[in-house]
N, C-alpha and C positions, 0 to 999 in steps of 0.2 A: 463377372466383372474382371477386367485385366488388372494385374498387380500395380502397374503404374497409375492407372486410373483410380484405384482404391487409395493409393498413397496420396495422390493429389486431393482427393475428396477429404481425406483425413486432415491434411494440412489446412484446407479451407475451413472445414467444420470446426476444428479446434481453435483456429485463429479467430473465427467470428466470436466464439465464446470468450476468449481472452480479450478481444476488442471490447465486448460488452462490459466485462469486468473493469477494465482500465478506463473506459469512457465514463462509467458512472462513479469512478473515484474522483474525477475532476469536474464533470459537467455541471454539478450543482453549485460549484464554488462561486462562479460569477453571478449565478442566479440568486444567491442567498439574500442580498439586500432587498431584492424585489419580493421574494417569498416572505421575508420578515415584515415588509410593509403591508402586504396583503393580510397576514395573520396577526399583525401587531405584536411581533415577537422581539425579544431582546437578543443581544449577541449570544448570551449564554444559551437561550432556547434554540437559536438558529444552528449553533454548532452541533446539536444533536442530529440534524439532518445529515451531517457528515459522519459523526461518531456512531450513530445507529448502524450504519452500513459497515464501517471498518471494524467495529468491535464484534459484530456478528460474524464477519468473515474470519477474524482471528479466532473466535470461539469454535467455529465448526470446521475449519480447514483440515486439520489433522484427522478429525473424526470422519469427515467425508472421504478422505483418502483410504482409511481403513474399511469403510463401507464399500468403496469401489473394489477393494481387494476381495471382499466377501461375496458380493452379489454381481460383480461385473462393472468395469469402468464405464461402458457405454450406457448402461441403465442409469447409473448415478448422474452421468453427464446429461443425459436426456431429461431426467427429472429436474436437474438444476436449471436447464433452459426453460422448462415449463414454469417452474416456480418464479424464476426471474421475470418472465414475461407477464405472468399474472400480477406479480408485485409491482411491476412498472405501471400496469393499468390502475391499481390501487393508488399509487403515488400520483398519477396523472389526474385522477378525479377527486383527490383528497379534499374534503370540505373544511378541514382544520389541520393545524400543525400536528397534533397527536396521530391523526390518521396518516399523514404524510410520513411521519417517523416510523409508524408501523409498516408502511409500504417499503421503506428503506431497510427495515429489519428483514423483510421478506426477500428483497433484492440481495441482501447479504447472505441469506441462506442459499439462494440460487448461485450467487457468485462463488461461494466457498465450494459448492459441489462441482461447478465447471472448472475452477482453477485447480482443484485437487486431482481431477481425473483427466484433464486435457492432455498432459504429457504421457499418461499411461496409454491413452488411445493412439497417440503417435507411435509409441513403442510397439504396440500390437500391430499397427498397420505396416511398419517398416521391418519388423522381425529382426533378422540377422544383418540387415543392410545398415551397418553402423555409420558409414559415410553419408548415406542419404538421410538417415535420422538426424545427424548433426546439422546438416543444412536445413532440414525441416524445422528443427528447434530454433535455429537462427531466425528463420522467417517468422515463426510463432512469436518469438520475443520482440522482434522489430515491430510487428503489427500491434502488439500490446503497448509499446512505447509511443507509437503514433496515435493510438487510441486516447491515451492520456492527453496528448497535445491537442488533438481534435476537440476533446471535451472542453478545454479552456477556451479555444478560439470560437467554436461553434455556439457555445451556450449564450454568449453575449448577443450574437445576431438573432438567435432563436427567441430569446427573451424579449428583445425590442420589436421583432417583426410579428410573431404569432403568440407570444406569451410563454411563461416559464413552464407550463404544464407539458409543452411539446418536447422538452428535454427528456421526458419519459416516454411519450408516444413514439419517438423515433426508434426506440429499442425494439418495437414489435416486429417490423419487417426483418431486422437482423436476427431476432430469435427464430422467426418462422423459417428463414433460409437455413440457419444452422440446424434446426430440427429436421428439415427435409434431407439435408446432406448426411446427417448422422444416421438417419433411418436407412440410407442406401449403403452404408459402409459394410454391414454384415460381418462384423469382426468377431472372432472367437471369444468366448467368455472363459477367462483363466482366473480361477478362484484361488486366493491365497488365504493364509491363516494369521495374518498380522493382527495384533490386538493393541489396545491403547488404554492407558490408565484413566478411566472416566473421572475419578475423584480428583486426580491431579489436574486434569484439563478444566474441570468445573471450578476448582479453586483458583486457577490462573485467570480464568475469565472473570470471576467475581472480583478478584483483586484489581484487575484493570478497570472494570466497570465502576467499582466503588471509588477508585482514585479519580477517574474522569468525573464522576458525579460530585465528588468533594471539591474539585477544582472549579467546576461550573457553578456550584451553589455558594462557594465561599464569599464572593463579593457582596451578595445581597441576602444570602440564606440565613436560616436560624443556626446559631453556633452549635446547638445540640445536634442538629442534623449533620452538619459538616464534621463535627467530632466523631459522630457515630459512623459515618462513611469512612473516615480515616482509620478508625479502629477496625472496621470490617475489612478494609483493604489490607491492613497489616496482618490480621489473623489469617485471611485467605492466602496471603503471600507465604506465611510460615507453613501452612498446610501444603502449599504447592512445592515448596523447597523440600519438605520432609518426604513427600510422595516421589519427587524427582530422584531422591537418593535411595528410597527403599522399594519402590514399586517394581515388579518384574518387567513391565513394559512402560517405562516412563514417557511423559509427554515429549521430551527432547531426547533423542538417542544418547546413550551413555558415552559413546565415542566422541560426540560433540562436546559434551560437558567436561570430559576428561582431557580434551585438547585445549590448551590456553588460547590458540587462535580460533578455535570453534566458539568458545565463550565470548571472545572479543568481537567476533563477526556478528553474533546475535545482538550484542550491546550496541555495536556501531549501526546495525540496521534500525534499532529503535531510535538512536540519536539522530541519524540523518533524516528519517521520516518525520520525526518531531520538528526538526528545523524546517523542512520543506513545507509541511502543511500549516504550521504556524505562520510562516512568511506568506504563503499563498492566500490564506484567509485575511491576514492583516492588510495586505496590499489591495485585496478586493474591497474591504471596508474603507480603506484610505481613498482609493480612486473614486468609488461611487458615493459613499456617504460623506467623506471629508471634502473631496474636491468637486463633487456633484457631476461626475462623468456618467454617461449612459452605459448600459451594459455592453453595448457593441464596442464603444471606445475602450472600455475596460478590458474586454477580450483582446482587442488589438494591442493594448498596452502590454500584454503578456507575451507578445511575439518574441522578445529576447529570451524568454523561458521556454518557448515552444520550439523554435527553430533548431537549437543545438541538439535536442534529443535524438531525432532520427539520423542526424548527420554524425554525431559523435559516438553513438552507441556501438556501431560496428568497429570503428577505429579503436576505441578503448577496449573493446572485447579482444581484438587482435593483440594489443599491447599486454593485456592481462594474461594471455596465453604464452607470451614470450618473455615477460619480465616479471619482476617482483610485484605482486599485487599490493604489498604493504607500501612500497614506494609510490606506486600510482595513486593509491588512496591518500597518502600524505600530500601529494601535489594537489589533488582535487580538493581535499579538505582545506588546504591553504588558500586556493582560489575562492572557495566558498566563504572562508572567513573574511577575506577582503570585501566580498559582496555584502556580507552581513554588517561589516564595519561601516560601509557607505550608507547602508540602510539605517543603522543606528544613529549616525551623525546627521541624517537628513532633517530638514525642517519643513513645516507646512508650505513654505515658499520655495523649496528646492525645485529646480527644473526637472522635467521628466527624464532628461539624459542621465541624471544621477541614479534614478530608479531603474532605467533601462540597463545601465552597466551593472548595477547591483543584481538585477534579475539574471543576467547572463552568467555572472560569476557564481551566484548561488545555485543555479541550475547545474552547472558543471560539478559542484561539490555535494549536491544532495539529491538529485533526481534519479530516474531509472538508469542514467548513464553509469552510475557506480555499481550496478548490480553484477556485472561480469567480474571485476576484480574482487568484489566482496564475496561472491560465490566461490572463487578460487581460494581466497583466504580461508573461508569456512571449510572447504573440502580438504585442506592441507593435512588435517589429522583425523579425518573421518574414514571409517572402514567402508568398503564398497557396499556391503550389505545395508549400511545405514544411510546411503546417499539420498534415497528418496525421502526418508524421515527428516534428514538434515535440511534438505531443500524446503520441505513444508514448514519446518521450524523457522527458517529464514523469512519466508513469506509471512508467517504469523507474526514474527517480530516487527516486520515493516508495518503491518496493519496496527499493531499495538502502538508503534510510534506515531502513526497518523492520528489515532484517536487522542493520544496524549497531547500532540501538537495543537489540535483543534481546541481541546479543553484549556490548555495553557494560554492560548491566545484569548479565549473568552475571559479567563481569569485576569490576564494582564491588561487587556484593552478596556474591559467594562463597556461604557458607552462612549469612550473617547476615540472616535474614528480617526481624528487627525494625529493622535499620538500612537495609534496602533502600529504603524510601520516602524517607528523608532524603537518601541518596546520589543517588538518581534526581532528587530535587528540585534539588540543587545542580548536577547535570549539566544538567538542563532550563533552569535559570536562566542558566548560562553560555552555553548554545546560544541562548537568547533574546536575550542581549546581542549575540552574533554576528549573529543574524538582523536585529536592529535596525540594526547597523552596515552590513550589506549593503544594507538599504533606504535608509539615510541618505546613503551615499556618492554624490557627484554622478555623473551619467551622462556618458559620453564624448561629446563634440561632434564627433568625428572624422567620423562619418557620420550620415546621417539616421536610421538605425536605432538610433542611440545616444540619441535624444531621450527624455526622461522621458515615461512614459505618463500623466502627470497629466491629469486631466480635471475637469469640473464643479467 
């Protein structure tokens, strides 16, 4: 196989995996009210269809990267595709909500494997061709952003035309195509010896899962159960912090945690994804359950959130490469805050234009558009040897934020669909203020890594 042909196959194969991962982050959102009606599920129960996926991805992402280093990225990527495909079948035929949630956990396992090793496959395919690899990564990232947008738009049409189960069946031809292309790559297996603190990772996952469980069960659950989950989350968090400081190979690379901008980037990743997914789920409930719109109309109502992503991502990426990522993030956070304020002040009788403008502004401040400046901010104080681990930690933090956002929405909304949008708006506005404060706090001058990444 010629070198250019192998490179093209690698881009397509890995982009299909990233498309699947991004698609299934959002494709269930518009379908949730329909799924809830079929299984007679509450808002708290429905959010687990989202959280089961993102918590699993967050739990296994870094471990999958280490496994790829040990046995070969192509093997782990292929296994991820197979697991994702089989889990999509389980989700599509699920006779009950617990089985559907189990299928989503399986998709999270496959999604973590694909996401953790996709870029490694591109690196192997392009070798020393740095310029070509940079362009390939750009295509890979753009396709992922488009996948999330397609998921929101397509799911409404699919639900109304052939039923919600087809949002999972459509994964199978994509999985098959990616498997066939990956099998043709014939890339060399380069084994590394990177390790990971298993106890620290487990403690982190337990802390997130227990916190999500406490938020979801708080409105109607037994006080003893909620208290137990909060205590479990606190204890697990303490263990995670201790292991992060003492373990030889901590979950998050030490150069990230020693850099003020590294720590802030991970916190911002959690905050913005909490905002985004809380708003996404709130508006889905508001449009379908509160206003009685169909799934198709709801999907179309999200157009102001869908269209900016593929258009703005390349432009913001170029700006992030030339100017201060801190300033870019401040501007985007401010735009998002205005959107959340509009959403918070909305009433059940507000015209759609209010929500359309709010969606546009919120997307600019919280969606995949911010990944490029956020990544540059993160890398400002990270050593080259830790770049891969830092990138994995950023993706993990975003999935943690998504799970917390879904859980917070379930906690705040309860069964009040008409009030869900306003409550998510106030939550998003409060988090936007926190994000702005994180960006405005002066960096530590204790080390060189603490310098502000300001530029241009």
